[in-house]
MIVEXZA-327812 format. One line per 2 residues: number of its first residue (from 1); their letters; for each residue x negated, y negated, z of C-alpha. Coordinates in nm, 3 decimals, decimal comma. Example, Ala and Ser with C-alpha at 12.3 -4.5 7.8 and 13.67 -1.06 7.14 Angstrom:
// residues 2
1	AS	-1,230/0,450/0,780  -1,367/0,106/0,714
//
This chain:
// residues 93
1	MK	-0,005/-0,003/0,002  -0,134/-0,332/-0,087
3	KT	-0,021/-0,653/0,088  -0,100/-0,999/-0,060
5	TE	-0,110/-1,293/0,157  -0,223/-1,623/0,046
7	NI	-0,467/-1,462/-0,217  -0,597/-1,226/0,053
9	II	-0,566/-0,868/-0,031  -0,559/-0,596/0,231
11	YL	-0,593/-0,231/0,145  -0,400/0,000/0,368
13	AR	-0,407/0,382/0,409  -0,195/0,559/0,141
15	QK	-0,012/0,878/0,105  -0,191/1,174/-0,075
17	GQ	-0,214/1,126/-0,461  -0,258/0,749/-0,440
19	NK	-0,628/0,746/-0,469  -0,635/0,695/-0,856
21	KI	-0,407/0,386/-0,816  -0,636/0,233/-0,542
23	WR	-0,951/0,285/-0,764  -0,772/0,129/-1,054
25	EM	-0,683/-0,179/-0,867  -1,014/-0,211/-0,694
27	IQ	-1,201/-0,174/-1,048  -0,940/-0,442/-1,199
29	EL	-1,021/-0,700/-0,924  -1,394/-0,645/-0,982
31	ME	-1,347/-0,704/-1,347  -1,150/-1,024/-1,275
33	SR	-1,431/-1,143/-1,060  -1,727/-1,050/-1,268
35	EL	-1,823/-1,407/-1,330  -1,848/-1,482/-0,970
37	IW	-2,049/-1,180/-0,909  -2,293/-1,256/-1,198
39	RL	-2,348/-1,607/-1,069  -2,409/-1,486/-0,710
41	VI	-2,673/-1,238/-0,837  -2,844/-1,500/-1,026
43	RD	-2,842/-1,716/-0,742  -2,986/-1,455/-0,524
45	YS	-3,263/-1,391/-0,749  -3,342/-1,753/-0,813
47	VL	-3,367/-1,814/-0,443  -3,570/-1,508/-0,385
49	YR	-3,843/-1,583/-0,625  -3,840/-1,958/-0,648
51	QS	-4,145/-2,019/-0,410  -4,347/-1,723/-0,560
53	IL	-4,646/-1,790/-0,809  -4,515/-1,525/-1,061
55	GY	-4,154/-1,611/-1,024  -3,900/-1,365/-1,183
57	IW	-4,196/-1,124/-1,285  -4,191/-1,013/-0,914
59	AV	-3,850/-0,871/-0,970  -4,005/-0,621/-1,230
61	LP	-4,359/-0,596/-1,162  -4,357/-0,367/-0,847
63	QL	-4,135/-0,103/-1,036  -4,364/-0,122/-1,351
65	VT	-4,676/-0,062/-1,121  -4,500/0,236/-0,951
67	VA	-4,432/0,395/-1,291  -4,778/0,337/-1,411
69	IF	-4,928/0,503/-1,096  -4,690/0,796/-1,119
71	TF	-4,775/0,837/-1,492  -5,153/0,817/-1,422
73	LA	-5,125/1,080/-1,141  -4,913/1,309/-1,363
75	KH	-5,161/1,308/-1,637  -5,472/1,323/-1,420
77	PL	-5,393/1,542/-1,104  -5,626/1,502/-0,797
79	KI	-5,884/1,772/-0,771  -5,897/1,900/-0,424
81	ME	-6,214/2,084/-0,314  -6,183/2,409/-0,129
83	TE	-6,320/2,425/0,229  -6,450/2,711/0,438
85	LS	-6,178/2,655/0,696  -5,892/2,880/0,703
87	EV	-5,543/2,761/0,598  -5,427/2,806/0,965
89	LI	-5,675/2,547/1,073  -5,594/2,294/0,815
91	FS	-5,211/2,311/0,853  -5,193/2,342/1,219
93	P	-5,087/2,030/1,426
//
């Protein structure tokens, strides 16, 4: 059941079988307010990276560096030397 009071929407618990209708209404409201969502996202990123030297590049750079490191490690695995110690000693706390 959806109550509307002065442009405030309150979602209440519904009977079984009403889930599809609830999701449809919520997605419709998201689509109606997509411009507001887009403006808020842009504002958050601009405030977050305004004072940094690289600016918006910091939003993408850490992910690219992580991908580069994982790609390098996948192509060039680390070579671990064998030791004289038994495995029990190596893995014991």
